[in-house]
C-alpha positions in Angstrom: 0.0 0.0 0.0 1.2 3.5 -0.8 1.5 6.0 1.9 2.6 9.7 1.7 3.1 12.1 4.6 3.3 15.8 4.0 4.2 18.3 6.8 4.6 22.0 6.4 3.9 25.4 7.9 0.7 27.0 6.6 2.4 30.4 6.2 1.6 33.5 4.2 3.4 32.2 1.1 1.6 28.9 1.1 -1.8 30.7 1.6 -1.1 33.0 -1.3 0.0 30.4 -3.7 -2.8 28.0 -2.9 -5.5 30.6 -3.0 -4.2 32.0 -6.3 -4.4 28.4 -7.8 -8.0 28.1 -6.4 -9.0 31.5 -8.0 -7.3 30.7 -11.3 -9.4 27.5 -11.5 -12.6 29.2 -10.3 -12.4 32.2 -12.6 -10.7 30.5 -15.6 -13.9 30.9 -17.6 -13.9 34.7 -17.1 -10.2 35.0 -18.0 -11.0 33.5 -21.3 -14.4 34.9 -22.1 -14.0 38.5 -21.0 -11.0 39.4 -23.1 -12.6 37.8 -26.1 -15.8 39.7 -25.5 -13.8 42.9 -25.0 -12.1 42.5 -28.4 -15.4 41.6 -30.2 -17.2 44.7 -28.8 -14.3 47.0 -29.7 -14.3 45.6 -33.2 -18.1 46.1 -33.4 -17.7 49.6 -32.1 -15.1 50.4 -34.8 -17.3 48.9 -37.5 -20.6 50.3 -36.4 -19.8 53.3 -34.3 -22.5 52.1 -31.8 -21.9 53.5 -28.3 -23.6 50.4 -26.8 -20.7 48.3 -28.1 -18.2 50.7 -26.3 -20.2 50.4 -23.1 -20.3 46.6 -23.5 -16.5 46.5 -23.9 -16.0 48.7 -20.8 -18.3 46.3 -18.8 -16.3 43.2 -20.0 -13.0 44.9 -19.1 -14.4 45.8 -15.7 -15.6 42.2 -15.1 -12.1 40.9 -16.1 -10.4 43.3 -13.7 -12.8 42.3 -10.9 -11.5 38.7 -11.1 -8.1 40.0 -10.0 -9.7 42.0 -7.2 -11.6 38.8 -6.0 -8.3 36.9 -6.1 -6.6 39.4 -3.8 -9.7 39.4 -1.6 -9.7 35.6 -1.3 -6.1 35.6 -0.2 -6.7 38.3 2.4 -9.8 36.5 3.8 -7.9 33.2 4.1 -5.0 35.0 5.9 -7.4 36.6 8.3 -9.2 33.3 8.9 -5.9 31.6 9.7 -4.9 34.5 12.0 -8.2 34.1 13.9 -8.2 30.3 14.0 -4.6 29.9 15.1 -4.3 33.2 17.1 -1.2 34.5 15.5 0.7 31.2 15.4 1.8 29.8 12.1 0.3 26.3 12.2 2.1 23.2 11.1 -0.2 20.9 9.1 0.3 17.3 8.4 -1.5 15.4 5.6 -1.3 11.7 5.2 -2.4 10.2 1.9 -3.0 6.4 2.0 -6.4 4.6 1.9 -7.9 8.1 2.5 -6.8 11.6 3.2 -6.0 12.3 6.8 -5.3 15.9 7.9 -4.0 17.0 11.2 -3.8 20.7 12.3 -3.5 22.2 15.8 -7.3 22.6 15.8 -8.7 19.5 14.1 -8.1 16.0 12.8 -10.1 14.9 9.8 -10.4 11.9 7.5 -11.7 12.5 4.0 -12.5 10.1 1.3 -11.1 10.5 -2.2 -14.6 11.0 -3.5 -14.5 14.5 -1.8 -11.8 15.6 -4.2 -13.1 17.3 -7.3 -9.8 18.3 -9.0 -6.1 18.4 -8.5 -4.1 21.5 -9.2 -0.3 21.7 -9.4 1.6 24.9 -8.9 5.4 25.6 -8.6 5.6 24.6 -5.0 2.2 23.0 -4.2 -0.3 20.3 -5.0 -3.8 21.7 -4.3 -6.7 19.4 -3.9 -10.0 21.1 -4.6 -12.8 19.6 -2.5 -16.5 19.8 -2.7 -17.9 22.9 -1.1 -15.0 25.2 -2.3 -12.6 23.7 0.2 -9.0 22.9 -0.4 -6.2 20.7 1.0 -2.7 21.9 0.2 0.4 19.7 0.0 3.8 21.4 -0.1 6.1 19.7 -2.6 9.1 20.1 -0.3 7.2 18.9 2.8 7.1 15.2 2.1 8.6 13.2 4.9 7.3 9.9 3.4 7.2 9.4 -0.3 7.8 12.0 -3.0 5.5 14.7 -4.4 5.8 13.1 -7.9 4.7 9.7 -6.7 2.0 11.2 -4.5 0.6 13.2 -7.4 0.5 10.0 -9.5 -1.2 8.1 -6.7 -3.8 10.9 -6.2 -4.6 11.0 -9.9 -5.1 7.2 -9.9 -7.3 7.3 -6.9 -9.4 10.1 -8.1 -9.6 9.3 -11.8 -11.2 12.5 -13.0 
């Protein structure tokens, strides 16, 4: 049986990188659609001279910019939540991946089934598991005390098969 243990400090850098990955995934559709809509409405304005097209392009640009604002807000909210939960202490988290996902933090221990995982994201330093209900579990690539992040990622993909 495969077993992977990941232990790391849930610090500001980890929060920022994991929340940015979550936001990129959540707002991916907007980051594709809004620039396309902006270009189309600008072209229509240039061809027709209709002011409504210019207004539509402004709205699409504004919606696109709001996704960046929401990303910064999500990072700040998670940092504040962590500050309140752990009362100023940078918590050390431990995640064990075996027959299920077992998380241990200073506040709670929890077992999760692989069916709770909707998607796996990989960033430069992290593996981010997106769970049902807009929750995440973060694994730090340098934090593996048992197994490697590459083998863990392969194992997770096999267990989740999405």
